[in-house]
N, C-alpha and C positions, 0 to 999 in steps of 0.2 A: 616504496610501497608497491608490493606486487597483488595483494589481496585488501579490497575496501569494501565496505557495505554502505548503501544509502538507505536511510530508515527515516520512517516519519515519526515526529515527536509530539503529535497532537492527536486528533480523531480521524487521520486520513485526510486526504486531498489538500495536504501541504503544498504540492509542486513536484512530488518526487520523479514525476516524468521528466519534466524540464531538465532537472538536475541529472537524471541518469543520462539524458541525451547529450547534455554538455559534457559528460565524462565519458561517454561510450568510445570515443575515438582514441582514447587514452589507453584502453583495456583491451586486451585480445578477446576476452569472453565477458558476455553479460548474463548472469542467471537469476531466475525467480527461485525463490526458495521456500515459499509458502503462500497459504491462499488460494484463491481460484478465480473465477470470472465475475465475483463481486467486486473486485478492486478494478479501478479504471484509471491508468495513466495517459495523459493526453500528450502528444508530442508534436510540435509544429516544425514542419521540414519542407522546405521549398514552396511555401505558400500553401501548404496542404496542413490541415489537422488530422493526426492518426490518434483515435480513441482505443487504445490497446488494453485488453482485459486479461488475457493470458500470456500471450507473446511479450518477452522482454522488451524494453524500450529500444535496446541496442540493434535489434533487428532492422530498424529504419536506416541506421548508419552502415550497415553491411558488417556488423559485428557479429562473430559467431554467438549465438544466443542459445541458453539452456533452460527447459522447464524441469526443475529437479524433483525428487521424489516426495518433497514436502508439499507440493503443490496438488491440490485436488482437481482433476481436469473433467471436463464436460467435454466429450469427443465433437459433438455437433457444434458447440460454441467454438473449440479450437478451429476446427475445419472452415466454418465461416470466416474466422479472423484470418486465418491462413490465405483464404480466397480474397479477401479483400485487400490484404497488402499486397499480394501478388498482382491483383487487377490494378493496383496504382503504381506498378512498376518496381516494386520491392523485391529482391532476390531472396527466396527461402530455401531453396534447394541447396543442400550443403552446408547451410547457415543455421539450421535450427535442429537441435537436439532435445528429444521428449524422453525422461526417464522412464524405463521399464518398470520401475518400481512406483510411479505415480499412481495413486488411487483414482478410481472414475467416479463421476457423479452420474447416476443413473435415473431414469424418469421417476423411479419410486421415492429418490431422495428429495426432488423437486415438489412431489405431491405431499410428502410428510411436511416439508418445510412450510408449504403454503396451508395445510390442515392445521398444523399447530398455530400457526400466526391468527388465522380465523377464529379458532376456539379461544384463544387468549383475550380476545376482544380489546379492551382499553389498555390490558397488561401486555400487550404484544411487545416483542422486542425491536420491531421495525427492520428486519431482516430483507435482503434483497429478493427473497423467495426463489433463490437459484440452487438450493441445495446444499449449501456448502457445509452447514452444521451436521446435518444428518450424515453427509459423506463421511466427515471426520468421526463420526460416531461409529460408522462401520469399520473405519480403521482400528478406533480403541478398542471395539468388541472382536476384532480379527476376522471380521465378514467380509472386508472390502474386497471388491474386484479391481485388480491393478492391470496396467497395460500389458504386463508379461502374461497375463491370463488370456488375452485377446486370441492369439493362435490355436489355444488349445480348446478345440470345439466342444469334445465331449466333458472335459473336466470344467470348462467355463459354464456349460449349461448347469452341471450340477451345483456349482457356486451360485449360480442364478437363481436355481429353483429354491435353494436354502434361504436365501436372502429374501427372495420374494414372499416366501411362506410366512416369514417372520414379520416383514413390512406391511403385507397386506392385512395380517390381522389387526394391526395398530390403525392402519388406515381406514379400515371398515368400523372401528370403532369411533372414528370421527365422522362416518357416514360419507366417506370419500368413494365414489364410483368411477368406472372407466379405468381400472387399475390395469396397466399392460402386463400381459402374460409374460412368462420366461422367454418362450420362444419368439415372441415379438421383439423382446429386448436383444436377444441373442442375434436375430436378423439383423437389426439396425447397428450392432455393434461390429457384426462381419464387415459391413460395407465400411464403417469407419476404419477398421483394421488395415484394409487394404490401402486406403489413402494415407494412413499415419505411418504405416510400415517403414519407408525409407528414413523417417525421422528417430525412430526408437533406437534407444542404445542404453548401456549401463553407464549413465551419466557420472555416477559417483566414481567408477574407476576411471572413466575419461577425463574427469577432472583432476583426480589425484595424480595421474599419469603427466597430465599438461603441466601441473603446477609444478611437480618434481622436476620438470624440463625447464622452468623458470618463465612460464606463461604467466600472464595478469589477468586477474578476474575481478569483475566488479558485481557484487551481490545485490540485487534489486529489491528492495522491501515493499511490502504491500501494507495498506492500511496505516495505523499509528500505534504509538505506546500506550494510549488510553483505551485502544480497542484489543489490547493484548489479553489473551484467554486468562492470564494469571494476574498481572499487574494493572489492567484496565478496571474501567468502571463496571465491574462484574455485577448483574449479568448482561448488561447491555455493551456486549464485546463481541469479537469475531471468535473463531474456533481454532486459532493458531497462535504461535509465539509471534509477536512482531518486533521484538528487539533483537540486538546483535546476538543474543544468546541461541536465536533459532537459525543462524546461518549455517553453521556446521553440521546440525541434525538434518537441516532441510535440504542440504546439497551432498551430504555424506562426505565432508572433508574434514581434517583434522581442526579442532578449535583454535589451536595456536598458529594456523594458517594465516588468521584474519590479522592484519597490520593495522588497520584503521577503520574508524566508522564515522559517517557524517550525517547528522540527524538535521532533517528538513523541517523547517518552522514557517508557518505564514506568520506575517506582520500582524495578525489579529487572529482570531480563533472562528472556527466553524465546525458544526456537528452535523451529520445525516441521521435522521431517524429518531428514534426514542433514546432516552437516559439523561442523565442529570448534566447541566451545562452551567457551572456557576457564573460565568461572566455573560451569558446570554442576553443580547440587547432586542426588545420586542416593542421598539419605536422607530422612530423615522431614521434614525441613524443605523439601526439594524438593516433596514431595508435599502439605505444607501449602500452600505456596504456589500449587501448581496447583488444589488444592481451593477455596481461599480467593478466589483469583483467577478461578476458573473458566476456567481455562486449557485451552480446547479450541478447535481450528480453526474459523473462520467458514466457510471453505470446504470443508473435510474432514471436520470433527469429530474429527480426530486429538487426542489429548492433546499439549499443548506441553512441551517439555522446560523446565525452570526453572533460574535460577541468580541469583547475585548482581548488583547493578548493575555494568556494565563501563565504567568513565570512559575507558579507552583507545578502546573502540568508540564511545562518545557523543562524545568530543572530536574524533574523527576525522569523525564525520557533521557536526558542528557547523561544523567547517572547510571540509569538502566543498561545502557549500551556503551558506557565508557567512552562517550563520543570525543573525538579529538577536535571537532570544530562543528559548526552549524551552518547551514545555509537558509538565508531569511529570504522569503519570496514574498511578492505582491505588495512590496514597499509602496509602489505608486498609488495603490488604492486608496492610500490614507492622505494623499495629497490635498484633499479639499477641507480637512478638519482642521478646526481651530485648536482643539486641545484632544489629546489621545491619553486617556486613562490605561494603565497596566495594572493588572491584579499582581500583588506580590506576596499575598497570604489569604487564607480564608478565616472567616470569624463563624464559629459554630457554637451555638448555645452559650454565648459570652466569652469563648475561648479562641485564642488565636491560633491556628494552625498551619504550619509550613509544609506538609505532606498531604497527598491526596489519600483519604480516608478509605480503608478496605469495605466498610458498610456503604452500599449505594444510598441508603437513606441519609446517612452523614453527608455525603457528597450533596444529594438534592437539598439539604439544609444549609449548606455552606453558602456565606454571603462573601464576596469579594472585597478586600480591603485595597483600595486602588491609589495608586500613585499618579497624578496627572502630570503628562509633559506637555509642552507647547508643540502644536502642529507647525507646518512650516507652509503651508498655503501656496506652494509653488510646485510646477510641474517636475517630476523626477522622473517620468517615463523615459527610456532609451538611455539613461546616464549610465556610463561605464567606468567612471572613476570616482572612488570614494572621495576625494577631495572636491569633486564637482557637486556632491550632495549640498543641499541647504544645510546650515549650520545645525538647525534643530532635527532634521533628518538624521545627521550624523549622531547627534546627542541620543537620538531614540535607538540607534543601533547599538551604540555603545552601552545605553541602559540595558538593553535586551542580553547584551554579552555579560554584563555584571551579574544579572539575575540568574541566567542560565549556567553560568559557569564554564563557558566555551567561547572561544573567538568566531566570529563570523566569516568563513573564507570566501563564500559566495553571497552575493545579494541580487536577486532579481528585481528588475526594474520595468517589467513588460513581459508578454508571452512569448517574444521572439527569442532564438537562442542568442543574438548579439546583445539583447537587452539585458546585460549581465554585468556586475561588477566583480571581477576576480580580484581578491586581496592578495596580491603577489606577496606581501610581507608575512602571510600566514603560512606557518610549518605545513598544514595540509597541502595547500596549493604547491608549495616548492617542492614537496616529497611526491606528488604525481607523476607517473611517467609522462614521457612526453608525446604529444599527440603523434598518431601514425603519419607516416611520411616525413616527419622532421628528424 
């Protein structure tokens, strides 16, 4: 295995940060390929928690880290994140590459995001208000400013004026004032360019060259399959491709380069923001999962909605990415429950449905068909061998494997790196490159 992808299988927040951290020292390169600083990956290292939003999680382990052209980048947010990890003693110089083709999030994008959400009222999408969607709109309309534009002062100003004139008219229609001028934005970008310059590269060429030499690459996904702009619960989705299909385009490498994909699934379900959530729990059990699982957004701090494991969603995610295996996280959060239901199908208007409907109204009407499994009422935190799990916990994992159609290669039993079960009998684990230094 030379190239692998770690992907979210639900609505994001599955624990991808920990999984990438576990695998980072087995690959020469870790790369983000989509999304922006609306995604947050939490990594625990040397008794410190790092909340990363743009930097690939591999940076914490000293792995060469790449921000690909499929990522929309807020220069101020990236520089602040670089400063925070450097202050914590993490080396970034010579370890971070930023694609010269990556589009930039500008102040106007953030203002437009906020204006639309405010105007939508109760029908809002629940975005992070960080300008992600409007920035991708600029890409689609071919008006985006990219990292490569930054050193071109006059050409950059012309692009900024054109984008400003278009966006300002829209913002004024929403009643937004205090819209930054092109010259103000140009001045800010000039300061950012000077600081980002050492990291900027043609990362597509760089990655293709390194893969041709036999180097290994771990693609770090953001969000989750149900937030995919095409396959998710549209329109309550993000603005990029969240499945394995986006890896090649988002990094500008050949599609056939991807050898394996690992879909990360939380042992229960969570969702942040608006949108349908068929297994949502609005009772004391839901609050227990939120509290026990510390379910608050890495990017926003918003409380996450909680619910039972949704096998319809998980199976769809596995199929969309052709997953070789899954990683199950936060198994220990379920330790106190007597009974653990799993959604195996939906019922919509009296019909049983085994796929996620295309219409969001149908998803909203879906009622879960639940199969109830026994809880184990025993502490599983820090268990590192599958055979040491309580029998009911092993049965639960096996049931999820059967429902998803993929084996569980990794099982997380706590936030720490060492609180993990590696299923050495699984092909995905056996095929991994050896850790550096071995």
